[in-house]
C-alpha positions as CSV (number, residue, x, y, z in Angstrom):
1,M,3.0,-39.7,97.8
2,E,-0.4,-38.1,97.3
3,K,1.2,-34.9,95.9
4,F,3.3,-37.1,93.5
5,I,0.1,-39.0,92.3
6,Q,-1.7,-35.7,91.8
7,K,1.2,-34.4,89.7
8,I,1.2,-37.5,87.5
9,E,-2.6,-37.2,87.0
10,S,-2.3,-33.5,86.1
11,E,0.1,-34.3,83.3
12,K,-2.6,-36.1,81.3
13,P,-5.3,-34.1,79.4
14,V,-8.1,-33.2,81.9
15,R,-11.7,-32.9,81.0
16,Y,-13.0,-29.5,82.0
17,T,-16.6,-28.2,82.3
18,V,-18.1,-25.2,80.6
19,E,-18.1,-23.4,83.9
20,D,-14.4,-24.2,84.4
21,L,-13.5,-22.5,81.1
22,K,-15.7,-19.4,81.9
23,K,-13.7,-19.0,85.1
24,F,-10.3,-19.6,83.4
25,T,-11.0,-17.0,80.7
26,E,-12.9,-14.6,82.9
27,N,-16.0,-15.2,80.7
28,H,-14.0,-14.8,77.4
29,K,-12.4,-11.5,78.3
30,T,-9.2,-11.5,76.2
31,R,-9.3,-12.8,72.6
32,L,-6.0,-13.9,71.2
33,G,-7.1,-14.7,67.7
34,A,-9.6,-16.4,65.4
35,G,-9.8,-18.5,62.3
36,G,-12.1,-20.8,60.4
37,F,-12.1,-23.2,63.4
38,G,-13.4,-20.6,65.9
39,E,-11.7,-18.4,68.4
40,V,-8.8,-18.5,71.0
41,Y,-9.0,-16.7,74.3
42,M,-6.3,-16.1,77.0
43,G,-7.0,-17.7,80.3
44,K,-5.3,-18.6,83.6
45,F,-5.5,-21.6,85.9
46,P,-6.2,-21.0,89.6
47,N,-2.5,-21.6,90.3
48,G,-1.6,-18.7,88.0
49,V,-0.4,-20.7,84.9
50,R,-1.4,-18.9,81.7
51,I,-3.3,-20.9,79.1
52,A,-4.9,-20.5,75.6
53,V,-8.4,-21.8,75.2
54,K,-9.4,-22.8,71.7
55,F,-13.2,-22.8,71.2
56,F,-14.5,-24.6,68.1
57,K,-17.2,-23.2,66.0
58,K,-20.1,-25.6,65.6
59,R,-20.5,-26.8,62.0
60,V,-23.3,-28.7,60.3
61,D,-20.7,-30.8,58.4
62,K,-19.1,-32.0,61.7
63,R,-15.7,-30.7,60.7
64,D,-15.4,-29.1,64.1
65,E,-15.7,-32.6,65.7
66,E,-13.2,-34.1,63.3
67,Q,-10.6,-31.4,64.2
68,F,-11.4,-31.7,67.9
69,M,-10.8,-35.5,67.8
70,A,-7.7,-35.1,65.7
71,E,-6.1,-32.7,68.2
72,V,-7.0,-34.6,71.3
73,G,-6.2,-38.0,69.8
74,T,-2.7,-36.9,68.7
75,I,-1.2,-34.1,70.8
76,G,-3.0,-35.5,73.8
77,R,-0.7,-38.5,73.6
78,T,2.6,-36.6,73.5
79,Y,4.8,-34.5,75.7
80,H,7.9,-32.9,74.2
81,I,9.6,-29.6,74.7
82,N,9.0,-28.7,71.0
83,L,5.3,-29.6,70.9
84,V,2.6,-27.4,72.3
85,R,1.2,-29.0,75.4
86,L,-2.5,-29.9,75.7
87,F,-3.6,-29.4,79.3
88,G,-7.2,-30.5,78.7
89,F,-10.4,-30.2,76.8
90,C,-14.1,-29.6,77.2
91,H,-16.9,-31.2,75.2
92,D,-20.7,-31.3,75.4
93,R,-23.6,-30.9,73.0
94,N,-23.1,-27.2,72.7
95,M,-19.4,-26.6,72.9
96,S,-16.0,-28.1,72.1
97,A,-12.8,-26.5,73.4
98,L,-9.1,-27.3,73.9
99,V,-6.9,-25.9,76.7
100,Y,-3.3,-25.4,75.6
101,E,-0.2,-23.9,77.2
102,Y,0.0,-20.2,76.5
103,M,2.7,-19.2,73.9
104,A,3.7,-15.7,74.8
105,K,5.5,-14.7,71.6
106,G,2.9,-16.0,69.2
107,S,3.6,-17.7,65.9
108,L,6.8,-17.6,63.8
109,D,5.2,-15.9,60.7
110,K,4.9,-12.7,62.7
111,Y,8.7,-12.5,63.1
112,L,9.5,-13.6,59.5
113,F,7.0,-11.5,57.5
114,R,5.5,-8.8,59.7
115,E,8.0,-7.5,62.2
116,S,10.1,-4.4,61.5
117,K,13.9,-5.0,61.1
118,A,14.4,-3.4,64.4
119,K,12.3,-6.0,66.2
120,A,13.4,-8.9,64.0
121,I,14.8,-12.1,65.7
122,K,18.5,-12.5,65.2
123,W,19.5,-15.1,62.7
124,E,21.2,-17.3,65.3
125,K,17.9,-17.6,67.1
126,L,16.1,-18.4,63.9
127,H,18.5,-21.2,63.4
128,E,17.7,-22.5,66.9
129,I,14.0,-22.3,66.0
130,A,14.6,-24.4,62.9
131,V,16.5,-27.0,64.9
132,G,13.8,-27.1,67.6
133,T,11.0,-27.5,65.1
134,A,12.9,-30.4,63.4
135,K,13.2,-32.1,66.8
136,G,9.5,-31.8,67.4
137,L,8.8,-33.4,64.0
138,A,11.4,-36.1,64.6
139,Y,9.6,-37.0,67.8
140,L,6.2,-37.2,66.1
141,H,7.5,-39.4,63.3
142,E,10.1,-41.6,65.0
143,E,9.6,-41.6,68.8
144,C,5.9,-41.8,69.5
145,Q,4.3,-45.2,70.1
146,K,2.2,-44.5,67.0
147,R,3.6,-42.2,64.3
148,I,1.9,-38.9,64.1
149,I,1.6,-37.1,60.7
150,H,0.9,-33.4,61.2
151,Y,-0.1,-32.4,57.6
152,D,0.1,-28.7,58.1
153,I,3.6,-27.5,59.0
154,K,4.0,-23.8,58.2
155,P,5.2,-20.7,60.1
156,E,1.7,-20.0,61.4
157,N,1.8,-23.4,63.2
158,I,5.2,-23.0,64.8
159,L,4.6,-21.2,68.1
160,L,7.1,-19.5,70.3
161,D,7.2,-19.3,74.1
162,E,8.6,-16.4,76.1
163,N,12.2,-17.6,75.5
164,F,11.5,-18.1,71.7
165,I,11.6,-21.9,72.1
166,P,9.6,-23.3,69.1
167,K,6.7,-25.6,69.6
168,V,4.7,-27.2,66.8
169,G,1.0,-26.6,67.2
170,D,-2.4,-26.9,65.6
171,F,-2.9,-30.7,65.2
172,G,-6.4,-30.3,63.6
173,L,-5.3,-32.2,60.5
174,A,-3.0,-34.7,62.2
175,K,-3.4,-38.4,61.9
176,L,-2.1,-41.4,63.8
177,C,-0.3,-44.0,61.7
178,N,0.8,-47.5,62.7
179,R,4.6,-47.9,62.3
180,E,4.1,-50.9,60.1
181,S,1.9,-48.9,57.7
182,T,3.9,-47.3,54.9
183,H,1.3,-44.7,54.1
184,V,-2.2,-43.4,54.7
185,T,-4.7,-42.6,52.1
186,L,-6.5,-39.2,52.0
187,A,-9.8,-40.0,50.4
188,E,-11.6,-36.9,49.4
189,K,-9.9,-33.9,51.0
190,L,-6.9,-31.8,50.2
191,W,-4.8,-31.4,53.4
192,G,-2.5,-28.7,54.5
193,T,-1.7,-25.3,53.1
194,R,-0.8,-24.5,49.5
195,G,2.8,-23.5,49.2
196,Y,3.8,-25.9,52.0
197,S,2.0,-29.1,51.0
198,A,4.0,-31.9,49.3
199,P,2.9,-32.6,45.7
200,E,1.6,-36.1,46.6
201,I,-1.0,-34.5,48.8
202,Y,-2.9,-33.3,45.7
203,Y,-3.7,-36.8,44.5
204,K,-7.1,-38.1,45.3
205,N,-6.8,-41.6,46.9
206,H,-3.1,-41.3,46.6
207,P,-0.8,-42.8,49.3
208,V,0.7,-40.1,51.6
209,T,3.5,-40.8,54.0
210,Y,5.0,-38.8,56.9
211,K,7.5,-37.5,54.4
212,C,4.9,-34.9,53.5
213,D,5.8,-33.2,56.8
214,V,9.4,-33.3,55.7
215,Y,8.6,-31.4,52.5
216,S,6.6,-28.8,54.4
217,F,9.5,-28.3,56.8
218,G,11.9,-27.7,53.9
219,M,9.6,-25.0,52.6
220,V,9.6,-23.4,56.0
221,L,13.4,-23.5,56.1
222,F,13.6,-21.5,52.9
223,E,11.4,-18.8,54.5
224,I,13.5,-18.8,57.7
225,I,16.6,-18.2,55.5
226,S,15.1,-15.4,53.4
227,R,12.7,-13.9,56.0
228,R,10.1,-13.6,53.3
229,R,7.3,-15.7,51.6
230,N,8.7,-18.3,49.2
231,T,6.6,-17.0,46.3
232,I,6.2,-13.3,45.4
233,V,4.2,-12.4,42.4
234,H,5.3,-9.1,40.7
235,S,2.1,-8.0,38.9
236,S,3.9,-5.0,37.4
237,R,6.4,-7.3,35.7
238,D,4.0,-10.2,35.2
239,S,6.7,-12.4,36.8
240,I,7.2,-14.7,39.8
241,D,10.0,-14.7,42.3
242,F,10.2,-18.2,43.7
243,F,13.0,-18.2,46.3
244,P,13.6,-22.0,46.5
245,Q,14.2,-22.0,42.8
246,R,16.9,-19.3,43.3
247,V,18.5,-21.4,46.0
248,W,18.7,-24.4,43.6
249,E,20.3,-22.2,40.9
250,E,22.9,-21.0,43.3
251,Y,23.6,-24.6,44.4
252,E,24.1,-25.6,40.8
253,K,26.6,-22.8,40.4
254,G,28.4,-23.8,43.6
255,K,27.6,-20.4,45.1
256,L,25.3,-21.3,48.0
257,G,27.4,-19.2,50.3
258,S,26.3,-16.0,48.5
259,M,22.8,-16.7,49.7
260,A,23.8,-15.6,53.2
261,L,24.9,-12.1,52.0
262,A,21.9,-11.8,49.7
263,C,19.6,-12.5,52.6
264,G,21.3,-10.0,54.9
265,I,23.0,-12.7,57.0
266,E,26.6,-12.1,58.3
267,R,29.4,-13.9,56.5
268,R,30.4,-15.7,59.7
269,Q,27.1,-17.6,59.5
270,Q,27.8,-18.7,55.9
271,E,28.4,-22.4,56.8
272,K,25.2,-22.7,58.7
273,V,23.3,-21.0,55.9
274,E,24.7,-23.4,53.4
275,R,23.7,-26.3,55.6
276,M,20.2,-25.0,55.9
277,C,19.9,-24.5,52.1
278,M,21.1,-28.0,51.4
279,V,18.8,-29.5,54.0
280,A,15.9,-27.5,52.5
281,L,16.7,-28.7,49.0
282,W,16.9,-32.3,50.3
283,C,13.6,-32.0,52.2
284,V,11.6,-30.8,49.1
285,Q,12.6,-33.5,46.7
286,D,9.7,-34.3,44.5
287,L,9.8,-38.0,45.4
288,P,8.9,-38.8,49.0
289,E,11.4,-41.6,49.2
290,A,14.2,-39.2,48.3
291,R,13.5,-37.0,51.4
292,P,15.4,-37.5,54.6
293,Q,14.2,-38.6,58.1
294,M,13.7,-35.7,60.4
295,S,16.2,-37.2,62.9
296,D,18.9,-36.8,60.1
297,V,17.7,-33.3,59.5
298,V,18.4,-32.5,63.1
299,K,21.9,-34.0,63.0
300,I,22.8,-32.0,59.9
301,L,21.5,-28.7,61.2
302,E,23.4,-29.2,64.4
303,G,26.6,-30.1,62.5
304,G,26.7,-33.7,63.7
305,M,26.3,-35.3,60.3
306,E,27.7,-34.7,56.9
307,I,25.5,-32.9,54.4
308,L,24.1,-35.2,51.7
309,P,23.5,-33.5,48.3
310,P,19.9,-33.5,47.0
311,A,19.4,-36.3,44.5
312,E,17.6,-34.3,41.8
313,K,16.4,-30.8,41.0
314,P,13.2,-30.2,43.0
315,F,10.0,-28.6,41.9
316,Q,10.1,-30.3,38.4
317,Y,6.4,-31.0,38.9
318,L,5.7,-27.3,39.3
319,F,8.3,-25.1,37.7
320,P,9.8,-25.8,34.3
321,A,12.4,-23.6,32.8
322,A,9.8,-21.0,31.7
323,R,8.1,-21.1,35.1
324,T,4.7,-21.2,33.7
325,A,3.6,-24.6,35.0
326,V,0.4,-25.1,37.0
327,L,0.5,-27.6,39.9
328,N,-1.5,-30.4,38.4
329,P,0.8,-33.4,38.9
330,I,-0.3,-36.6,37.1
331,P,1.2,-40.1,37.6
332,E,3.2,-41.6,34.8
333,S,1.1,-43.9,32.7
334,S,2.0,-47.5,32.3
335,S,2.1,-49.3,29.0
336,D,-1.5,-50.6,29.5
337,G,-2.9,-47.1,29.9
338,G,-3.3,-47.2,33.6
339,T,-1.1,-45.7,36.3
340,R,1.8,-47.4,37.8
341,E,1.5,-49.4,41.0
342,E,1.7,-47.2,44.2
343,S,4.8,-49.1,45.3
344,Q,6.8,-47.8,42.3
345,P,8.6,-44.4,42.6
346,R,6.2,-41.6,41.8
347,R,7.1,-38.8,39.4
348,Y,5.1,-35.8,38.4
349,K,4.6,-34.4,34.9
350,E,3.9,-30.7,34.3
351,R,1.0,-29.2,32.5
352,T,1.6,-25.9,30.9
353,T,-0.8,-23.0,30.4
354,P,-0.8,-19.7,28.5
355,I,-2.0,-17.9,31.6
356,M,-0.1,-17.1,34.8
357,A,-0.2,-20.1,37.0
358,K,-3.2,-19.8,39.4
359,Y,-1.5,-22.0,42.0
360,E,1.6,-19.8,42.1
361,I,-0.5,-16.8,42.9
362,E,-2.3,-18.7,45.6
363,M,1.0,-19.6,47.1
364,A,1.8,-16.0,47.4
365,T,-1.5,-14.7,48.7
366,S,-3.0,-17.5,50.8
367,Q,-1.3,-16.5,53.9
368,Q,-1.4,-12.7,53.6
């Protein structure tokens, strides 16, 4: 019974000391990576279990504390095979750190954009990664006691264990949302990553729902299908190659199956590719209410539910026919000169510019 109780207690996030982390990481011996938040080091528990310790960089503006609280307050409440597990944390006046399970294969972007073809993951495994990621998001949105909105779904935040099982990670922007609440309001900050964030994210004081994660997942699906960034700027031709737009054009022609061959995927996988393309187009609908639930996405990807066609052409807020729009969506005006009520469907108008769209270039370069 004592062993049972200890096991139950060990499954909750544990508060570690600074000395604990020094021992676990052998005094910061092996660095796994770094970012604006700080640095990540490899470590090991006394029982031999490998871990990744994320040390936050102290900031005057307290953003490190906000991110720390966001991660502990969200992922610390969950346990799912497709979510990175938080073992514990450390916090004192000089340091904040999180102790996560170690993900041996790193992040998905490495295998989509940086690996050689010889080392690339087979497409069947990529399909499994897409399904697993969708299951993780469905759990956050629909199965937790409080809904969790991630806000930053992208290949860099989809981590892979030694068996290439995907786990959603980096909950530094995540927020809890009561199920009875239809939305949350992001007051002054832009959340997420350009190229993956839903259009409604870019409104100041605009209601944002969990459907922003659905949009981001759709953008990731496009990149899984093509094994490339969604947006590539050809400076020599002064043109933009936006893969999701190409998928829509093939869908309109009734030639989605050709996308498989164009992306180097075997013909026998054509049906799955078509399903993924349709799901991606459905997920990235401009209007949040037109996007699916993640549980439905899982069913469709697994073949247990009929594919529903996307309601409208996506990206109308961003890419007109000439593809020279800048992302600067503005709500439709009402007859009295103000904006429509938030409860009304939200649409986005384009603003054109004579120069190459700055946002499109950022989409292509922000993750390089």
